[in-house]
C-alpha positions, 0 to 999 in steps of 0.5 A: 467493481461492486462492493462484496459481501461475505459470510465466512473468510478463510486464509489458504496457503497455496502449497508448501512455501507458497510453491503454487501461488503463481500458478493458482493466481494466473489460472484462477484456481486454488491448488491444494495437496491431499495427493493420497486422497482420491478425487472420488472420495473427496467429491463424494464427501467420504469424510470417514474414509478420508479421516482414516487415511489421514490418521494412518498417514500422520503420527499425531491425531491432531495433525490428521484432524487439522488436515481433515478440517482444512479439506472440508473447509475448502470443499464445503465453502460457497460463493458467499465466502472470501478466500485470501492468500499472500503473494509478492507482498500483496494480499490476494482474495477470491470467491470460489466457483462450483463445489467440484475438486479437479486434478491435473499433473501438478495438484488437485484444485478448486476453481475460483472466480478470479484472484484480486490483489486490489480493493473495489476502488482499484487500490493495491492491497500491499501487505505492509499497508493493511491492518496487522491482524490480517497481515499476520496470517502470512505466518500461519504454518498450516494450509487453511485457517479461519479469518476471524476479522471478517468485518475488517477484511470486508471493509478493506476490500470494499474500500471503506475506512474505519471510524478511527481512520475517518476521524484522524483523516478529518483532523489531519485535513483540518490541520493541513488547512491551518498549516497552509494559513500559517505558512503565509505568515512566515517572513521570506527568510524563515520560509527559506529556512523551513524549506531547508529543514524539510529537505534536511530532515528527509535525508538530503545533504545541503551543499550550498550556504543558506542565504547565499545569493545564487542565480537560479536557486536558493538551496543546492542539495546532494543525495548522499546515496547516489551523489546526484545534485538537486536545486531548490527555488523557494518563493513566498509568492510566485506566478505561472510565468516565474515558474515557467522561466525557472523551468526553461533555465534549469540545467538538467545536465548538472542537476537531477531535479529542481524543486520549486517551493511556493506557499502563495502561488497565483491562481494560474500556478495553483491550478497546475497538477504536479508531475512526479516524473518531471525534472521540475518538481512544483511543491504547492501549499497543500503538499508543503503543509503535508511535508511540515506535518509528516516530517515533524516541523510543526513545532518550529512553524508554530514558534515562528508564527506565535 
């Protein structure tokens, strides 16, 4: 998908409590209310007539004015604008087609090009993972509001990072590189302890004695929620042949998964792309360093390699 441009941006609530979200998105339309206003008046732009009707329908003048403004924004919007809404915990966006308003047995509506729930790179726009200044629009109680953060929205849809995000990302990548180097300085016993700390901090319950000699694993874990059993094999150095051997000997009947953790794999093992769906989980240096950073074990590592 090509990058988008945007002149104005608007949020629209698709029906009371989102009752028209599903049909609007599936049919690539923008369903709206104003059921007492005629299509002829709306499409002809008889705004004074509509204003009087809305004032007669509403006790509060401010409500009538707000409803008139919202309808005008929907009708006057062009293909240069972006419209957003929220459905199933995702941000959806679109551009409108021609200016005409239509009607069916459900509601009045305006046609849109296509509703999208991902950015131009194909990544889903989950509401929990977008900037809060955009996500907060979910709480807007009216029908239409102007999106003030136009540049932020366009950057989000165009898969572009903010300068601050880019700086943090670069710093994190550099830190990851240093952590990978630091892991190689650990004594094998300390590396085993590190693995235990990583899984324990993630909520796993160790049921084996750390350092106990076991034939096929160094650590045995239990998921405290579903009570399933897991094994962890910790290797400072390992070859592809060793990994394949442990994979063949893994008891999938008793254990849910085996985590094969290594900080210095040989060249062939390092080339393997970890498969999250496999019962044999290969944890290579890059992912291992990410876990150390994300789970707050960095201070412990620094003390051990000082």
